[in-house]
C-alpha positions in Angstrom: -7.7 -23.4 -0.8 -5.1 -22.7 1.8 -4.8 -18.9 2.1 -1.4 -17.3 2.7 -1.4 -15.6 6.1 -0.8 -11.9 6.7 2.8 -12.1 7.7 3.7 -14.2 4.7 1.9 -11.8 2.4 3.8 -8.8 4.0 7.1 -10.5 3.5 6.2 -10.8 -0.2 4.9 -7.3 -0.8 2.3 -4.8 0.0 -1.1 -5.8 1.6 -4.0 -3.6 0.8 -6.4 -2.9 3.7 -10.0 -1.8 3.5 -11.5 1.6 4.2 -14.1 3.6 6.2 -17.0 1.8 8.0 -18.8 3.7 10.6 -18.2 7.1 8.8 -19.4 5.7 5.5 -22.4 3.8 7.1 -23.4 7.0 8.9 -23.7 8.8 5.5 -25.7 5.8 4.2 -28.0 6.3 7.1 -27.2 3.1 9.1 -24.9 4.3 12.0 -25.6 7.2 14.5 -23.0 9.9 14.6 -21.8 10.5 18.3 -21.9 6.9 19.6 -20.5 5.5 16.4 -21.3 2.0 17.7 -21.8 -0.9 15.3 -25.2 -2.3 16.0 -25.7 -2.0 12.2 -24.3 -5.5 12.0 -27.4 -6.8 13.8 -30.0 -4.2 12.6 -29.0 -4.1 8.8 -26.5 -6.8 8.1 -27.0 -6.3 4.3 -25.6 -2.8 4.5 -22.4 -4.1 6.0 -22.2 -7.0 3.6 -22.5 -4.5 0.6 -19.7 -2.3 1.9 -17.4 -5.3 2.5 -18.1 -6.4 -1.1 -17.3 -3.0 -2.4 -13.9 -2.9 -0.7 -13.0 -6.4 -2.0 -14.1 -5.4 -5.5 -11.8 -2.3 -5.2 -8.9 -4.5 -4.6 -8.6 -4.9 -0.7 -6.8 -8.0 0.5 -8.4 -7.7 4.0 -11.8 -6.9 5.5 -12.2 -6.0 9.0 -15.2 -7.4 10.8 -17.1 -4.3 11.9 -16.6 -4.3 15.6 -15.4 -0.7 16.2 -16.5 0.6 19.7 -18.2 -2.7 20.5 -17.0 -3.1 24.1 -19.8 -3.5 26.7 -18.6 -0.4 28.6 -18.8 1.7 25.5 -22.2 0.4 24.5 -23.6 1.3 27.9 -22.2 4.9 28.2 -24.8 7.6 28.8 -26.7 8.5 25.6 -25.8 5.2 23.9 -28.8 3.0 23.1 -27.2 -0.1 21.8 -26.2 -1.5 25.2 -29.9 -1.9 26.2 -30.4 -4.7 23.9 -27.1 -5.9 22.5 -23.9 -7.1 24.0 -20.3 -7.0 22.8 -20.4 -10.8 22.1 -23.6 -10.5 20.1 -22.1 -7.8 17.9 -18.7 -9.3 17.4 -20.2 -12.8 16.5 -22.5 -11.3 14.0 -19.8 -9.1 12.5 -17.6 -12.1 12.1 -20.4 -14.1 10.5 -21.1 -11.3 8.1 -17.4 -11.1 7.0 -17.2 -14.9 6.6 -20.3 -14.9 4.3 -18.8 -12.2 2.1 -15.2 -13.6 1.9 -16.4 -17.1 1.2 -13.8 -19.3 -0.4 -11.7 -16.3 -1.7 -8.2 -15.5 -0.6 -9.3 -12.3 1.3 -8.2 -12.2 4.9 -10.6 -11.5 7.7 -9.3 -9.2 10.5 -10.7 -9.1 14.0 -10.2 -5.7 15.5 -10.6 -4.5 19.0 -10.9 -0.7 19.9 -10.3 1.4 23.0 -12.3 0.8 26.1 -13.6 3.6 28.4 -12.4 1.5 31.3 -8.9 2.7 30.5 -9.6 6.4 30.6 -11.8 5.8 33.7 -8.8 4.4 35.5 -10.1 1.1 36.3 -6.8 -0.6 35.8 -5.2 -3.4 33.6 -7.4 -6.3 34.8 -10.7 -4.4 34.0 -9.3 -3.1 30.6 -8.2 -6.6 29.5 -11.5 -8.1 30.6 -13.3 -5.8 28.2 -10.8 -6.7 25.5 -11.3 -10.4 26.2 -15.1 -10.0 25.4 -14.2 -8.6 22.0 -11.5 -11.3 21.3 -13.7 -14.2 22.2 -15.7 -14.1 19.0 -12.6 -13.6 16.9 -11.1 -16.8 18.4 -14.4 -18.7 17.9 -14.6 -17.7 14.2 -10.8 -18.3 13.7 -10.2 -14.9 12.0 -6.9 -14.7 10.2 -5.3 -12.0 12.3 -6.0 -9.6 15.1 -5.7 -5.8 15.3 -5.9 -3.3 18.1 -6.8 0.0 16.5 -7.5 3.6 17.3 -5.6 3.2 20.6 -4.9 6.6 22.3 -2.4 5.6 25.0 0.7 3.4 24.6 0.1 1.7 27.9 -3.4 0.6 26.7 -1.8 -0.6 23.5 0.7 -2.7 25.4 -2.1 -4.3 27.4 -4.1 -5.0 24.2 -1.0 -6.5 22.5 -0.3 -8.8 25.5 -3.9 -10.2 25.4 -4.0 -10.6 21.7 -0.7 -12.4 21.6 -2.0 -15.0 24.0 -4.3 -16.2 21.1 -1.3 -17.3 18.9 -2.5 -15.2 16.0 -0.6 -12.5 14.1 -1.0 -9.3 16.0 -1.2 -5.7 14.5 -1.5 -2.5 16.6 -2.2 1.1 15.3 -2.3 4.2 17.4 -4.4 7.3 16.8 -1.3 9.5 17.1 0.4 12.2 15.2 3.9 13.7 15.6 3.2 15.0 19.0 2.8 11.5 20.4 0.1 9.7 22.1 -2.5 11.2 24.4 0.1 11.2 27.2 2.7 12.9 24.8 4.8 9.7 24.6 6.7 10.4 21.4 5.8 8.2 18.3 9.3 6.6 18.2 9.1 5.5 21.8 5.5 4.2 21.2 6.7 2.2 18.2 9.5 0.6 20.2 7.2 -0.3 23.1 4.6 -1.9 20.7 7.3 -3.9 19.0 8.8 -5.1 22.3 5.3 -6.0 23.6 5.2 -8.5 20.6 3.2 -6.7 17.8 4.0 -8.2 14.4 2.7 -5.1 12.6 2.6 -1.5 14.1 1.6 2.0 12.9 -1.1 4.5 13.0 -4.8 5.0 12.0 -7.3 7.6 11.9 -7.3 11.3 13.3 -4.8 12.6 10.7 -4.4 12.8 6.9 -1.9 10.9 4.8 0.8 13.5 4.9 0.8 13.7 8.7 0.4 9.9 9.2 3.5 9.3 7.0 5.5 11.8 9.0 4.5 10.0 12.2 5.3 6.6 10.7 8.7 7.9 9.6 9.4 8.9 13.2 8.5 5.4 14.3 10.6 3.7 11.7 13.7 5.7 12.7 13.4 4.7 16.3 12.7 1.1 15.4 15.8 1.1 13.2 17.9 2.6 16.1 16.8 -0.2 18.4 17.3 -3.0 15.8 13.6 -3.8 15.7 11.8 -4.7 12.5 8.1 -5.2 12.8 6.0 -4.5 9.6 4.6 -1.0 9.3 1.0 -0.2 8.7 -0.9 3.1 8.0 -4.6 3.8 7.6 -5.1 7.6 7.6 -8.4 9.6 7.3 -9.6 10.5 3.8 -9.6 14.2 4.4 -7.0 16.9 4.1 -6.4 18.4 7.6 -2.9 19.9 7.8 -3.7 22.5 10.4 -4.3 19.8 13.1 -1.0 18.1 12.7 0.3 19.1 16.0 -3.0 18.5 17.9 -3.6 15.3 19.9 -7.2 15.2 18.7 -6.4 15.6 15.1 -9.2 16.2 12.7 -11.7 16.2 15.6 -10.5 19.7 16.2 -12.0 20.9 12.9 -15.2 22.8 13.4 -16.6 21.0 10.2 -16.0 17.5 11.7 -17.9 15.3 11.2 -20.8 16.6 9.1 -19.1 19.1 6.7 -15.8 17.5 5.7 -16.6 16.8 2.1 -14.7 19.8 0.7 -11.6 18.3 2.3 -12.0 14.8 0.7 -9.0 13.2 -0.8 -9.2 12.6 -4.5 -8.2 9.3 -6.0 -5.1 11.0 -7.3 -4.1 12.1 -3.8 -4.4 8.5 -2.8 -2.1 7.3 -5.6 0.6 9.7 -4.2 -0.1 8.6 -0.7 0.3 4.9 -1.6 3.4 5.4 -3.4 5.0 7.5 -0.6 3.9 4.9 2.0 5.5 2.1 0.0 8.7 4.0 -0.6 8.9 4.7 3.2 8.7 0.9 3.8 5.1 0.6 4.8 3.7 -2.7 3.7 0.2 -2.7 5.1 -1.6 0.3 3.4 -5.4 1.1 3.8 -7.6 3.8 5.0 -9.8 4.9 7.9 -12.7 7.3 8.1 -13.5 9.0 4.8 -11.7 6.3 2.6 -14.2 5.1 0.2 -13.9 2.1 -2.2 -12.5 4.2 -5.1 -9.8 5.3 -2.7 -8.9 1.7 -2.1 -8.9 1.0 -5.8 -6.4 3.7 -6.2 -4.1 2.0 -3.7 -4.4 -1.3 -5.5 -3.8 0.3 -8.9 -0.7 2.3 -7.8 0.9 -0.8 -6.3 -0.3 -3.3 -8.7 3.2 -3.9 -10.2 4.6 -4.6 -6.7 1.8 -7.1 -6.2 2.5 -9.1 -9.4 -0.1 -7.3 -11.4 -3.0 -8.1 -9.0 -6.1 -5.9 -9.3 -9.6 -5.9 -7.9 -12.5 -6.7 -10.2 -13.5 -3.0 -10.0 -10.4 -2.0 -12.0 -12.2 -3.6 -15.0 -14.5 -0.6 -15.0 -11.6 1.9 -14.7 -8.5 3.2 -16.6 -6.1 4.9 -14.2 -5.4 8.6 -14.7 -8.5 9.2 -16.8 -7.6 7.0 -19.7 -11.2 6.0 -20.4 -12.1 9.6 -21.0 -10.7 9.3 -24.6 -14.1 7.7 -25.4 -16.2 10.4 -24.0 -18.6 12.2 -26.4 -17.6 15.4 -24.7 -14.4 17.0 -26.2 -13.8 18.8 -22.8 -13.6 15.4 -21.2 -11.4 13.9 -23.9 -8.7 16.6 -23.3 -8.4 15.4 -19.7 -7.5 11.8 -20.7 -3.9 12.0 -19.4 -1.8 11.5 -16.3 -0.3 14.9 -17.0 -3.6 16.7 -16.7 -4.6 15.0 -13.4 -1.2 15.5 -11.7 -1.3 19.2 -12.7 -4.9 19.9 -11.7 -5.5 21.8 -8.3 -9.1 21.0 -7.2 -11.1 23.9 -6.1 -13.8 23.8 -3.4 -16.1 25.9 -5.4 -17.1 27.7 -2.2 -16.3 31.5 -2.6 -15.5 33.2 0.6 -14.6 30.0 2.5 -11.1 29.7 4.0 -8.3 27.3 2.6 -7.5 26.4 6.3 -9.5 26.9 9.5 -8.1 30.0 11.2 -9.6 28.7 14.6 -9.8 25.1 15.8 -12.2 23.8 18.4 -11.2 23.9 22.1 
């Protein structure tokens, strides 16, 4: 079977990305919080395979090989244990092999993603930064992944350097910044960042992580307006965190500023119905690559798939066979209290409570 490529699919309609990896695998006891490095692909490959399978079952069109924070300079930072025994090439090759085994002969795309390198913030210059990027990309080219992504990039200059390197492979290139409305970590506005990414050659641009769906869509709207003014038309992409965090919208560090990050975020978790609204709003804004980042679980990806099923020719994941949207299956519950909730009207009206008396709705004080 010859798979349609990413760009052809984006021209035809929305593409559903996958969700959280290191955050979810930390909760499942396979990743260490702090370093957030992906040695799990070597130590516990079955755990990674299972999560890939869950996202595909939920309706994802893409799985990202788990290579987040896999650069050698990140693996060898003080307090990081992975670099003692594992190299970037080891991790990325194994991550690609796992993704290939899961995808098999299906039409799911494999994404090879590179992430920021400490060499940039240490001021080592373009050559050193691109050298670290090259180590990540080598495995992606060897395994002939379907497209490449530079994600979670904090500085537009680093993004431009990443795009330049990725374009040299001849594969489709996407790039997402970890930015909100205030701009990148150097305060370059989102619109200017978008224009620079497009002019650098990225086929798909947008934002991921750090901010919730509402803030991410505000940022993408700013990007789109600037692109339209310049007559540029890359595809748009958004992958927010799966937590409500409106109080950090104007902070560069986003939800990292919350005192409950990363171990007490559960009360802020998006519901599947929040994700339905997010997916619809993203699509109406013109975003065509829609997925999630930290905190987005398989049922969230299923919500995106179900919300946009009509725009995708009725396509759904296998997991939708065990689900009726908007609580429809509750009509068969033996509990009368559940049967009364079997309607879209109920779930659009309900306002979830945290169940935590005395706790604030929003954090009055953020972290320094």
